[in-house]
VMD Tcl script that draws the C-alpha trace (Angstrom):
set ca {
  {36.71 75.95 -15.50}
  {36.29 73.64 -12.63}
  {38.97 71.38 -11.47}
  {37.05 68.10 -11.13}
  {40.45 66.21 -9.59}
  {40.40 68.77 -6.96}
  {39.48 67.96 -3.35}
  {36.13 69.70 -2.21}
  {36.37 72.27 0.50}
  {35.46 71.25 3.65}
  {31.52 71.75 5.08}
  {31.29 74.04 7.94}
  {30.86 71.94 11.11}
  {27.68 73.36 12.30}
  {25.77 73.08 9.22}
  {24.61 69.43 9.75}
  {22.83 67.69 12.42}
  {24.57 65.85 15.18}
  {23.63 62.64 14.09}
  {24.39 62.59 10.45}
  {24.14 60.83 8.52}
  {21.38 58.96 9.91}
  {21.41 55.12 10.89}
  {19.62 52.73 8.92}
  {17.31 52.12 11.71}
  {16.14 55.66 12.08}
  {15.66 55.69 8.15}
  {13.84 52.48 7.98}
  {11.53 53.51 11.27}
  {10.69 56.92 9.67}
  {9.86 55.37 6.20}
  {7.78 52.71 8.29}
  {10.04 49.91 7.05}
  {10.21 47.01 9.10}
  {12.49 43.87 9.15}
  {11.79 40.03 9.43}
  {13.97 36.93 9.62}
  {12.40 33.54 9.36}
  {14.35 30.51 10.27}
  {12.54 27.84 8.12}
  {13.97 25.01 9.83}
  {13.01 25.95 13.18}
  {9.83 27.74 12.12}
  {11.12 30.90 14.27}
  {10.09 34.20 13.14}
  {11.39 37.82 14.39}
  {9.59 41.15 13.62}
  {11.03 44.14 14.69}
  {8.90 46.76 16.17}
  {8.19 48.62 13.02}
  {7.08 45.57 11.18}
  {4.70 44.72 14.14}
  {3.12 48.11 13.70}
  {3.01 47.57 10.17}
  {0.94 44.71 10.22}
  {-0.80 45.68 13.30}
  {0.31 43.01 15.67}
  {0.50 43.81 19.35}
  {3.89 43.24 20.60}
  {2.36 41.08 23.59}
  {0.52 38.97 21.19}
  {3.69 38.04 19.02}
  {5.36 35.19 20.08}
  {7.54 34.35 17.43}
  {5.55 32.18 15.21}
  {3.97 32.33 11.78}
  {0.76 31.48 13.14}
  {0.74 34.64 15.35}
  {-0.21 36.40 12.21}
  {-3.54 34.66 11.64}
  {-6.69 36.98 10.79}
  {-4.25 39.86 10.08}
  {-4.71 39.55 6.17}
  {-8.00 39.13 4.49}
  {-8.10 35.17 3.40}
  {-7.40 36.09 -0.28}
  {-4.45 37.98 0.54}
  {-3.09 35.40 2.77}
  {-3.65 32.35 0.56}
  {-2.15 34.79 -2.53}
  {1.02 35.43 -0.24}
  {1.20 31.61 0.97}
  {1.28 30.52 -2.84}
  {3.56 32.89 -3.74}
  {6.34 32.83 -1.28}
  {5.77 28.49 -1.72}
  {6.24 29.11 -5.53}
  {9.48 31.15 -4.52}
  {11.03 28.34 -2.16}
  {10.29 25.33 -4.51}
  {11.29 26.99 -7.88}
  {15.11 28.22 -6.55}
  {13.76 32.05 -6.61}
  {16.26 34.25 -4.38}
  {13.99 36.87 -3.98}
  {10.30 37.74 -3.98}
  {7.98 40.54 -3.45}
  {4.66 40.85 -2.95}
  {1.30 43.47 -2.21}
  {-1.40 42.45 0.08}
  {-3.83 44.00 2.54}
  {-3.60 44.39 6.59}
  {-6.96 44.53 8.07}
  {-6.36 47.30 10.80}
  {-8.33 47.37 14.16}
  {-11.34 49.84 12.54}
  {-11.51 46.42 10.14}
  {-10.64 48.76 7.49}
  {-7.71 47.61 5.03}
  {-4.39 49.44 4.43}
  {-1.86 48.15 1.67}
  {1.48 46.79 2.84}
  {4.41 45.37 0.83}
  {6.91 42.44 1.57}
  {10.16 41.68 -0.01}
  {12.61 38.78 0.85}
  {15.61 37.43 0.14}
  {15.57 33.57 0.71}
  {18.94 31.84 1.78}
  {19.37 28.17 0.96}
  {22.34 25.47 2.22}
  {24.61 23.49 0.55}
  {22.28 21.07 -0.77}
  {20.41 23.97 -2.14}
  {17.24 23.63 0.19}
  {15.56 27.09 1.79}
  {16.58 27.40 5.33}
  {16.05 30.93 5.97}
  {14.28 34.20 4.41}
  {14.97 37.72 5.54}
  {13.33 40.56 4.23}
  {11.47 43.79 5.01}
  {7.92 45.12 5.44}
  {7.11 48.36 4.75}
  {3.30 50.29 4.32}
  {2.52 50.66 0.75}
  {-0.62 52.76 1.33}
  {0.21 56.06 0.27}
  {2.18 54.25 -2.77}
  {-0.65 52.55 -4.37}
  {-3.09 55.61 -4.08}
  {-0.69 57.59 -5.93}
  {-0.74 55.03 -8.76}
  {-4.48 54.16 -8.82}
  {-4.30 52.40 -12.22}
  {-2.26 49.60 -10.51}
  {-4.96 48.65 -8.58}
  {-6.74 46.88 -10.81}
  {-3.69 45.06 -11.83}
  {-3.08 43.61 -8.50}
  {-6.77 42.50 -8.24}
  {-6.32 40.42 -11.66}
  {-2.93 39.27 -9.87}
  {-4.79 37.98 -6.61}
  {-8.04 36.55 -8.62}
  {-4.90 34.43 -10.73}
  {-3.22 33.38 -7.47}
  {-7.07 31.91 -6.18}
  {-7.59 30.31 -9.51}
  {-3.91 28.63 -9.47}
  {-4.26 27.68 -5.79}
  {-7.54 26.12 -5.87}
  {-6.60 24.31 -9.03}
  {-3.43 22.96 -7.43}
  {-5.17 21.65 -4.32}
  {-8.04 20.04 -6.40}
  {-5.95 18.36 -8.64}
  {-4.62 16.03 -5.67}
  {-8.18 15.21 -4.82}
  {-8.60 11.94 -6.56}
  {-11.82 10.65 -4.58}
  {-14.95 12.60 -4.10}
  {-14.49 12.26 -0.19}
  {-10.87 13.93 -1.20}
  {-12.98 16.96 -2.50}
  {-15.42 17.09 0.48}
  {-12.43 17.08 2.65}
  {-10.77 19.80 1.15}
  {-13.96 22.01 1.55}
  {-14.26 20.94 5.18}
  {-11.04 22.20 5.62}
  {-10.60 25.69 6.89}
  {-8.02 26.21 4.31}
  {-10.40 26.30 1.43}
  {-12.42 29.33 3.16}
  {-8.70 31.15 3.45}
  {-8.31 30.54 -0.49}
  {-11.23 31.68 -1.50}
  {-11.82 34.43 0.76}
  {-15.44 33.86 1.98}
  {-16.80 33.71 5.36}
  {-18.81 30.18 4.95}
  {-18.65 27.67 2.60}
  {-21.34 24.95 1.42}
  {-21.20 22.18 -0.97}
  {-24.25 20.12 -2.21}
  {-24.00 17.17 -4.74}
  {-27.11 15.89 -7.10}
  {-27.68 12.13 -5.72}
  {-30.89 10.14 -6.92}
  {-32.88 13.49 -7.72}
  {-32.08 15.27 -4.24}
  {-28.79 17.33 -3.63}
  {-26.97 16.46 -0.54}
  {-25.41 18.68 1.62}
  {-21.89 17.03 1.87}
  {-19.38 20.05 3.08}
  {-19.82 23.04 5.28}
  {-17.32 25.18 6.86}
  {-15.20 26.44 8.74}
  {-17.92 25.98 11.36}
  {-21.01 24.05 10.79}
  {-24.73 25.48 11.24}
  {-26.59 22.49 10.32}
  {-30.54 23.67 9.77}
  {-33.25 20.63 10.49}
  {-34.40 19.82 6.94}
  {-31.28 21.11 4.58}
  {-29.15 17.87 4.59}
  {-31.19 16.60 1.52}
  {-33.54 18.53 -0.53}
  {-35.16 18.14 -3.61}
  {-34.10 19.96 -6.78}
  {-37.60 21.73 -6.91}
  {-37.40 23.36 -3.51}
  {-37.19 26.93 -3.01}
  {-33.37 26.97 -1.85}
  {-30.55 29.04 -3.73}
  {-28.70 25.49 -4.28}
  {-31.87 24.13 -5.81}
  {-32.33 27.11 -8.23}
  {-28.83 27.26 -9.58}
  {-29.08 23.31 -10.26}
  {-32.49 23.67 -12.02}
  {-31.85 26.62 -14.00}
  {-27.92 25.89 -14.07}
  {-27.15 29.69 -13.86}
  {-25.16 31.12 -10.74}
  {-27.21 33.45 -8.42}
  {-25.83 36.29 -6.92}
  {-27.35 37.62 -3.58}
  {-26.09 41.07 -2.80}
  {-28.02 42.34 0.23}
  {-29.79 40.99 3.18}
  {-33.20 42.18 1.75}
  {-32.63 40.12 -1.16}
  {-31.72 37.12 0.78}
  {-34.78 37.49 2.80}
  {-36.83 38.16 0.14}
  {-36.03 35.60 -2.48}
  {-35.74 32.65 0.36}
  {-37.81 33.41 3.35}
  {-37.64 30.33 4.92}
  {-33.76 29.92 4.64}
  {-33.16 33.60 5.84}
  {-34.93 32.87 9.08}
  {-32.82 30.07 9.84}
  {-29.62 32.20 8.97}
  {-30.15 35.51 9.87}
  {-28.19 35.02 13.04}
  {-25.38 33.86 11.48}
  {-24.71 37.27 10.16}
  {-24.67 36.66 6.39}
  {-24.64 39.76 4.24}
  {-24.72 38.26 0.81}
  {-23.82 35.30 -0.96}
  {-22.82 33.62 -4.56}
  {-24.22 30.45 -5.35}
  {-22.88 28.43 -8.21}
  {-23.80 25.41 -10.43}
  {-21.24 22.55 -10.61}
  {-21.53 21.49 -14.16}
  {-19.49 18.62 -15.91}
  {-20.65 17.34 -19.40}
  {-23.45 19.66 -19.98}
  {-25.06 18.57 -16.88}
  {-25.50 19.76 -13.13}
  {-23.78 17.33 -10.60}
  {-24.04 19.68 -7.73}
  {-23.90 23.19 -6.23}
  {-21.41 25.46 -4.38}
  {-22.35 28.09 -1.82}
  {-19.85 31.08 -0.56}
  {-21.53 33.29 1.85}
  {-20.24 36.75 3.26}
  {-20.75 38.66 6.39}
  {-19.63 42.01 5.09}
  {-22.08 43.95 3.39}
  {-20.35 44.15 -0.24}
  {-21.22 44.18 -4.10}
  {-19.67 41.11 -6.53}
  {-17.57 42.84 -9.47}
  {-17.93 41.44 -12.87}
  {-14.28 40.47 -12.00}
  {-15.33 38.45 -8.93}
  {-18.11 36.87 -10.89}
  {-15.89 35.61 -13.43}
  {-13.60 34.32 -10.95}
  {-16.57 32.76 -9.22}
  {-17.57 31.03 -12.55}
  {-14.02 29.54 -13.45}
  {-14.08 28.32 -9.95}
  {-17.30 26.35 -10.21}
  {-16.16 25.02 -13.65}
  {-12.76 23.67 -12.03}
  {-14.30 22.43 -8.99}
  {-16.85 20.54 -11.48}
  {-14.29 18.84 -13.15}
  {-12.53 17.83 -10.38}
  {-15.94 16.11 -8.83}
  {-16.73 14.68 -12.04}
  {-12.96 12.85 -12.26}
  {-13.32 12.02 -8.72}
  {-16.70 10.20 -9.50}
  {-15.45 8.17 -12.32}
  {-12.40 7.27 -10.12}
  {-14.58 6.04 -7.47}
  {-16.73 4.09 -9.83}
  {-13.64 2.43 -11.54}
  {-12.41 1.99 -8.01}
  {-15.26 0.19 -6.54}
  {-15.71 -1.92 -9.68}
  {-12.17 -3.16 -9.64}
  {-12.65 -3.64 -5.56}
  {-15.67 -5.59 -6.34}
  {-13.70 -7.67 -8.90}
  {-10.93 -8.55 -6.45}
  {-13.48 -9.36 -3.76}
  {-15.01 -12.08 -5.99}
  {-12.03 -13.42 -7.19}
  {-10.41 -13.88 -3.31}
  {-12.01 -16.49 -1.07}
  {-15.06 -15.93 0.50}
  {-14.08 -17.68 3.68}
  {-10.57 -19.68 4.97}
  {-11.57 -23.43 5.73}
  {-10.97 -24.86 9.18}
  {-7.77 -27.12 9.14}
  {-7.54 -29.49 11.64}
  {-3.87 -28.97 13.40}
  {-3.43 -25.53 12.27}
  {-4.67 -21.75 13.29}
  {-4.71 -19.58 9.70}
  {-5.40 -15.87 9.47}
  {-5.56 -13.90 6.37}
  {-5.84 -10.02 5.65}
  {-5.93 -7.74 2.70}
  {-5.65 -4.20 2.61}
  {-6.10 -1.99 -0.44}
  {-3.59 0.96 -0.98}
  {-4.38 4.47 0.63}
  {-5.08 7.52 -1.10}
  {-7.17 5.89 -3.53}
  {-5.08 3.99 -5.31}
  {-6.78 1.35 -7.93}
  {-6.91 -2.09 -6.73}
  {-4.55 -4.74 -7.65}
  {-3.68 -8.19 -8.10}
  {-2.56 -9.06 -4.63}
  {-4.20 -12.41 -3.62}
  {-4.03 -15.23 -1.20}
  {-5.76 -18.79 -0.65}
  {-5.76 -21.92 1.68}
  {-6.25 -25.43 -0.18}
  {-7.36 -28.22 2.24}
  {-5.07 -31.30 0.80}
  {-5.93 -35.22 1.41}
  {-3.73 -36.77 4.74}
  {-3.67 -33.98 6.78}
  {-1.98 -31.48 4.39}
  {-2.75 -27.98 3.55}
  {-1.82 -25.61 0.97}
  {-1.05 -21.82 1.56}
  {-0.41 -19.28 -1.40}
  {0.20 -15.88 -1.44}
  {0.77 -13.84 -4.98}
  {0.65 -10.71 -6.45}
  {-0.05 -9.54 -10.25}
  {1.66 -7.09 -11.85}
  {-0.15 -3.83 -12.28}
  {-2.90 -1.97 -10.15}
  {-6.25 -2.19 -12.66}
  {-9.21 -4.61 -13.09}
  {-7.13 -6.39 -15.65}
  {-4.36 -7.51 -12.57}
  {-7.53 -8.37 -10.61}
  {-9.26 -10.34 -13.23}
  {-5.73 -12.20 -14.17}
  {-5.15 -12.78 -10.27}
  {-8.74 -14.65 -9.89}
  {-7.64 -17.01 -12.89}
  {-4.13 -17.73 -11.59}
  {-5.99 -18.39 -7.89}
  {-8.46 -21.08 -9.43}
  {-5.73 -23.13 -11.62}
  {-3.20 -22.90 -8.40}
  {-6.06 -24.41 -6.46}
  {-6.91 -27.01 -9.26}
  {-3.39 -28.11 -9.93}
  {-2.93 -28.60 -5.64}
  {-6.10 -30.31 -5.53}
  {-5.33 -32.67 -8.15}
  {-2.26 -33.66 -6.13}
  {0.76 -32.23 -7.98}
  {3.94 -31.77 -6.13}
  {4.71 -28.26 -5.24}
  {7.36 -27.52 -8.15}
  {4.73 -29.07 -10.75}
  {2.11 -26.43 -9.75}
  {4.21 -23.76 -9.88}
  {5.72 -24.67 -13.41}
  {1.69 -25.61 -14.81}
  {0.59 -22.27 -13.44}
  {3.54 -20.53 -15.20}
  {2.92 -22.15 -18.48}
  {-1.15 -20.88 -17.78}
  {-0.27 -17.47 -17.59}
  {2.18 -17.56 -20.05}
  {-0.72 -19.08 -22.59}
  {-3.45 -16.36 -21.51}
  {-3.85 -13.25 -23.81}
  {-1.95 -10.81 -21.36}
  {1.56 -9.12 -20.96}
  {1.32 -9.50 -17.18}
  {3.40 -11.66 -14.96}
  {2.63 -12.78 -11.33}
  {5.28 -13.64 -8.40}
  {4.43 -16.15 -6.12}
  {5.06 -18.55 -3.25}
  {3.24 -21.74 -2.18}
  {3.77 -23.73 1.16}
  {2.55 -27.21 1.49}
  {2.46 -28.44 4.80}
  {2.03 -31.67 6.50}
  {0.34 -30.93 9.86}
  {1.14 -34.10 11.29}
  {4.92 -33.96 10.77}
  {5.48 -30.39 10.18}
  {7.17 -30.78 7.00}
  {6.78 -27.73 4.95}
  {7.64 -27.88 1.08}
  {7.95 -24.37 -0.14}
  {8.52 -23.09 -3.77}
  {9.02 -19.67 -4.99}
  {8.39 -17.74 -7.94}
  {10.23 -14.66 -7.89}
  {8.33 -13.49 -4.54}
  {9.49 -12.45 -1.17}
  {10.90 -14.74 1.09}
  {8.71 -15.73 3.90}
  {9.15 -15.06 7.73}
  {9.09 -17.77 10.29}
  {7.83 -17.00 13.99}
  {8.90 -19.40 16.66}
  {6.92 -20.53 19.80}
  {8.91 -18.17 21.60}
  {8.27 -15.07 20.01}
  {11.59 -14.49 18.01}
  {11.18 -14.33 13.99}
  {13.52 -14.78 11.40}
  {13.53 -14.43 7.75}
  {13.16 -18.09 5.81}
  {15.62 -18.38 2.99}
  {13.84 -20.19 0.29}
  {15.20 -21.21 -3.03}
  {13.44 -19.59 -6.25}
  {12.80 -19.38 -9.74}
  {11.41 -16.63 -12.42}
  {7.90 -15.21 -11.85}
  {4.95 -16.98 -13.27}
  {4.58 -16.19 -16.78}
  {8.16 -15.26 -17.31}
  {9.61 -18.70 -16.56}
  {7.41 -20.39 -19.28}
  {8.52 -17.82 -21.67}
  {12.30 -18.44 -21.18}
  {11.82 -21.98 -20.76}
  {13.01 -22.06 -17.47}
  {10.29 -24.16 -15.71}
  {12.09 -26.01 -13.03}
  {11.21 -24.73 -9.45}
  {13.63 -25.66 -6.56}
  {11.92 -26.95 -3.43}
  {13.17 -25.86 0.06}
  {11.94 -28.10 2.79}
  {11.67 -26.91 6.37}
  {10.10 -28.38 9.75}
  {7.37 -26.15 11.39}
  {7.30 -27.12 15.06}
  {4.05 -26.98 17.12}
  {3.54 -23.20 18.13}
  {5.46 -21.81 15.19}
  {4.19 -19.36 12.46}
  {4.79 -19.23 8.95}
  {4.15 -15.68 7.74}
  {3.78 -15.19 3.80}
  {2.98 -11.53 2.26}
  {2.86 -9.39 -0.50}
  {5.48 -6.66 -1.21}
  {2.87 -3.92 0.22}
  {3.87 -5.15 3.57}
  {7.72 -4.15 3.26}
  {8.53 -1.93 0.29}
  {8.60 1.81 1.30}
  {9.95 4.82 -0.93}
  {13.28 5.52 -0.25}
  {14.23 2.25 1.42}
  {15.69 -1.10 0.23}
  {14.08 -4.35 0.67}
  {16.14 -5.38 3.01}
  {15.41 -2.62 5.34}
  {11.73 -3.57 5.28}
  {12.30 -6.99 5.89}
  {14.24 -6.14 8.84}
  {11.12 -3.69 10.28}
  {8.46 -6.34 9.61}
  {10.67 -9.25 11.20}
  {10.89 -6.79 14.49}
  {6.90 -6.24 14.48}
  {6.29 -9.73 13.58}
  {8.81 -10.80 17.08}
  {6.95 -7.82 18.96}
  {3.39 -8.30 18.04}
  {0.65 -10.15 20.03}
  {0.42 -13.99 20.38}
  {-3.29 -14.40 19.00}
  {-3.04 -14.48 15.12}
  {-5.68 -12.36 13.96}
  {-4.51 -9.68 16.22}
  {-1.10 -10.01 14.99}
  {-2.27 -9.90 11.57}
  {-4.53 -6.81 12.16}
  {-1.34 -4.90 13.87}
  {0.81 -5.54 11.06}
  {-1.40 -3.99 8.41}
  {-2.35 -1.40 10.35}
  {1.59 -0.35 11.28}
  {2.48 -0.90 7.75}
  {-0.47 0.98 6.36}
  {0.16 3.93 8.23}
  {4.00 3.79 7.39}
  {3.88 2.76 3.85}
  {0.57 2.68 2.26}
  {1.62 3.14 -1.22}
  {0.44 -0.27 -2.55}
  {-1.76 -3.29 -1.90}
  {-1.10 -6.07 0.81}
  {-2.06 -9.38 1.44}
  {-0.69 -11.38 4.33}
  {-1.20 -15.01 5.24}
  {-0.39 -16.18 8.53}
  {0.03 -20.20 9.16}
  {0.62 -21.58 12.68}
  {0.91 -25.49 13.50}
  {-0.79 -26.75 16.57}
  {0.42 -29.79 18.43}
  {-0.79 -33.28 17.17}
  {-1.31 -36.56 18.45}
  {-2.37 -37.82 15.14}
  {1.27 -38.99 13.93}
  {-0.06 -42.38 12.20}
  {-1.02 -41.04 9.00}
  {0.57 -38.60 6.27}
  {1.77 -37.90 2.61}
  {4.49 -36.14 1.76}
  {6.17 -35.64 -1.95}
  {9.24 -34.17 -3.36}
  {10.28 -33.18 -7.13}
  {13.59 -33.69 -7.67}
  {15.06 -32.65 -11.01}
  {18.35 -33.85 -12.47}
  {21.56 -32.52 -11.50}
  {20.02 -30.57 -8.84}
  {21.76 -31.44 -5.41}
  {19.62 -29.08 -3.62}
  {16.48 -30.96 -4.23}
  {18.08 -34.44 -3.87}
  {19.20 -33.02 -0.21}
  {15.58 -31.60 0.12}
  {14.29 -34.84 -0.45}
  {16.69 -36.80 1.95}
  {15.53 -34.17 4.72}
  {11.77 -34.50 3.87}
  {12.16 -38.29 4.54}
  {14.53 -38.16 7.58}
  {11.61 -35.67 9.13}
  {8.60 -37.92 7.99}
  {10.28 -41.00 9.42}
  {10.86 -39.40 12.77}
  {7.57 -37.96 13.11}
  {5.80 -40.83 12.19}
  {7.71 -42.96 15.02}
  {9.81 -45.32 12.96}
  {13.19 -44.25 14.11}
  {14.44 -47.73 14.81}
  {14.10 -48.10 10.83}
  {15.41 -44.76 9.92}
  {18.48 -45.91 8.53}
  {17.19 -48.70 6.28}
  {14.20 -46.41 4.89}
  {16.64 -43.45 4.47}
  {19.24 -45.65 2.58}
  {16.53 -47.53 0.41}
  {15.01 -44.49 -0.55}
  {18.30 -42.88 -1.76}
  {19.16 -45.73 -3.90}
  {15.59 -45.89 -5.71}
  {15.68 -41.87 -6.33}
  {19.45 -42.04 -7.42}
  {18.52 -45.32 -10.00}
  {15.50 -43.26 -11.55}
  {18.05 -40.08 -12.14}
  {21.04 -42.30 -13.43}
  {18.78 -44.84 -15.79}
  {16.22 -42.03 -17.15}
  {16.52 -38.95 -19.10}
  {14.04 -36.80 -16.69}
  {13.15 -36.14 -13.07}
  {12.10 -38.12 -9.99}
  {9.35 -37.76 -8.03}
  {9.55 -39.60 -4.44}
  {6.77 -39.94 -2.14}
  {6.50 -41.29 1.59}
  {3.48 -42.10 3.15}
  {1.93 -44.15 6.21}
  {-0.44 -46.89 5.28}
  {-3.12 -47.47 7.95}
  {-4.35 -51.15 8.34}
  {-3.99 -54.06 10.52}
  {-0.27 -52.82 10.74}
  {1.80 -49.73 10.35}
  {3.17 -49.77 7.23}
  {6.04 -46.75 5.81}
  {5.80 -46.72 2.14}
  {8.11 -45.03 -0.31}
  {7.39 -44.64 -3.94}
  {9.69 -42.98 -6.79}
  {8.39 -41.96 -9.92}
  {9.91 -41.45 -13.44}
  {8.97 -40.85 -16.85}
  {10.98 -44.16 -18.38}
  {9.06 -47.06 -19.37}
  {11.90 -49.65 -18.93}
  {11.38 -52.02 -15.66}
  {14.44 -52.31 -13.47}
  {15.92 -55.65 -13.28}
  {17.93 -57.11 -10.53}
  {21.29 -58.40 -11.33}
  {24.47 -59.71 -9.54}
  {27.13 -56.94 -9.85}
  {29.85 -59.60 -9.45}
  {33.04 -59.40 -7.02}
  {34.88 -56.07 -8.19}
  {31.50 -54.87 -9.90}
  {31.09 -50.95 -8.91}
  {27.54 -51.42 -9.77}
  {24.03 -53.32 -9.45}
  {23.68 -53.74 -5.78}
  {20.94 -51.15 -5.90}
  {18.01 -53.31 -6.15}
  {19.86 -55.98 -4.20}
  {20.04 -53.48 -1.16}
  {16.54 -52.57 -1.54}
  {15.41 -56.45 -1.46}
  {17.52 -57.15 1.77}
  {16.27 -54.01 3.84}
  {12.40 -53.62 2.40}
  {9.77 -55.76 3.67}
  {8.22 -55.97 0.32}
  {8.91 -53.81 -2.97}
  {7.71 -53.48 -6.78}
  {7.21 -51.88 -9.73}
  {4.09 -50.40 -11.28}
  {3.24 -48.94 -14.62}
  {2.00 -45.33 -14.26}
  {1.23 -44.68 -18.05}
  {4.26 -42.46 -19.48}
  {6.45 -43.87 -16.79}
  {6.59 -46.20 -13.56}
  {6.70 -46.39 -10.05}
  {9.23 -48.42 -7.88}
  {7.86 -48.87 -4.55}
  {8.92 -50.61 -1.37}
  {7.31 -50.79 2.21}
  {8.41 -51.13 6.11}
  {6.58 -52.38 8.67}
  {6.68 -50.04 11.71}
  {6.18 -50.93 15.06}
  {3.11 -49.43 16.81}
  {3.90 -47.16 19.82}
  {2.61 -50.14 22.36}
  {5.46 -52.20 20.72}
  {7.97 -49.84 20.79}
  {7.71 -50.05 24.52}
  {8.63 -53.67 24.62}
  {10.61 -54.36 21.66}
  {10.57 -57.72 20.10}
  {13.54 -58.22 17.49}
  {12.05 -61.54 16.07}
  {8.61 -59.98 15.28}
  {10.09 -56.66 14.03}
  {9.75 -57.51 10.33}
  {7.42 -59.60 8.16}
  {9.00 -62.73 6.26}
  {11.06 -61.89 3.25}
  {8.74 -61.60 0.36}
  {9.65 -61.15 -3.40}
  {9.24 -58.29 -5.28}
  {5.93 -57.97 -7.14}
  {5.92 -56.46 -10.96}
  {3.15 -54.44 -12.44}
  {0.08 -56.66 -12.89}
  {0.86 -58.10 -9.78}
  {-1.96 -57.30 -6.34}
  {-0.08 -54.76 -4.02}
  {-0.60 -54.13 -0.65}
  {-3.64 -51.66 0.01}
}
mol new
graphics top color blue
foreach p $ca { graphics top sphere $p radius 0.5 }
foreach p [lrange $ca 0 end-1] q [lrange $ca 1 end] { graphics top cylinder $p $q radius 0.2 }
display resetview
């Protein structure tokens, strides 16, 4: 009976080797097990001596990079291993293991096994892989039945890898670029690859790799020619060429031109979509080999996947071309020349083959030396968005050309969009600039604030009061759009744009605006060069959305004797009232009427106040310079009330009734005109010319006092 709790007898000292037990390094080396340590952050890779020997990498050619192993594995094996490791890094796995083949110096292949453990940081991101590499040739030779399983797994990996890669190809050019890349060769495992697409009854060779071996006369071939691509397109069946003799016998002319390349066999596959051939794929090999049934099945699966990807890309290109053509047709063909201003516009579609959207711009020449500038974006990226954009551009142009105030233009456009049979809304900004005075009236409907670049090159964001996007404001009954009035000095540039110029995934709008502001400030002075630079830099940095940009720069103008400005002032809107006063002050100063500025501003303010107090609606104030024998500045205030104003005496203690008396005392002439559903109260001030300003004569500064004229009496022309 053995006492299991007893201490075993001591082993004689001379019965074991001196280095017993063997150290781990010796155990690993004797069993051809090497180690590796791959730092994913820096990209550095360490392989010990045994690992270098197993992978057949001369120590002098290894510099600690993963790319130093290029060419040691067959392409199919390398692609499968890459896909396995990538999948393990992404799905949160802790370990992975894989069998693959390594090429020996005599070009033979031996099996190798790799096992790695993935280490991750505190955020779960992979940062390091530590593992082993060992020779698996003996192991797999002793387990022969496992080889077909390994080949099947490699086949599945190839199909999965190519399918995933082609899933990202949205356009035909994306597919072509993929097969021009050397990675396509590595994924499939062939030595050369050719891709042809059927175009107008011919086969167009669109991709060849990894190196190009152009043969004259093969860029475009007929479907009935004696070429393997032509044959598979005609028969819609694959063609496997398994020897040099087969190649030379079947296609003698082609063989004479490729014999020097060293091709020994090839597989040509038809690309069939919706029961019709759309192209052919050729896989060429330098090594003498046959094609197993499993490989043939793999090639057929690949050709089917490729055909579907190309057919999908062709459809996408057709839709994209249709949308782009529709949008280009909707955008203005040319930008009109506007005296006193330089204008540059640009439109860029998004990268990566995205659909065309509803971004647009427009420039509208207006009477009196004015110009309207529009920038907008319809919700969505499809042909419907482009169609809605075109309709909005037309109605905005029509409303502006009819002479409506900026706020009215925006309100009517919102109502128009709301009445369309669409669920889309649009953001928009409209600027009406008087180039003689530099006064700019801005209205914003859910759009981004513009930028202002000063003559010295500095740039800043221009805050503009805004309303709801077009369509939504009509739906919710909020059609009042505030107007912001600013002055654009000679040499200053107004920059209007869509959100594609400032929005970037992962960043907020303020960061994008700051970045754009810095670009504008650092950009070239030439307006067209500045527009190109902005689009190029932003497209490279963002590129996820369409972008439209409009730049308007005011030149110095000597024609300050004419012009017309208008401001819509809603009830209980102090900002609009302030903007109206600012507009009048700027116009008076620009038109050379400074000596009467106090009188003009006071009278205009009285007329506006009366309209707001004694009517239920808004007021529209218009100021313009009349040309004729003498320079006259005319102020008009329109409202929707048909009741005519009357002058009355306020009395000694009265607090009201002095408005029209003030107008009568300060204006040279005033009157009232009926305007259909409302009326217009107007007044005029004689403004001395520049030669009169040089030697002012107080006695002749004004005309004799005139009595006011009511509707129906002849007014000044």
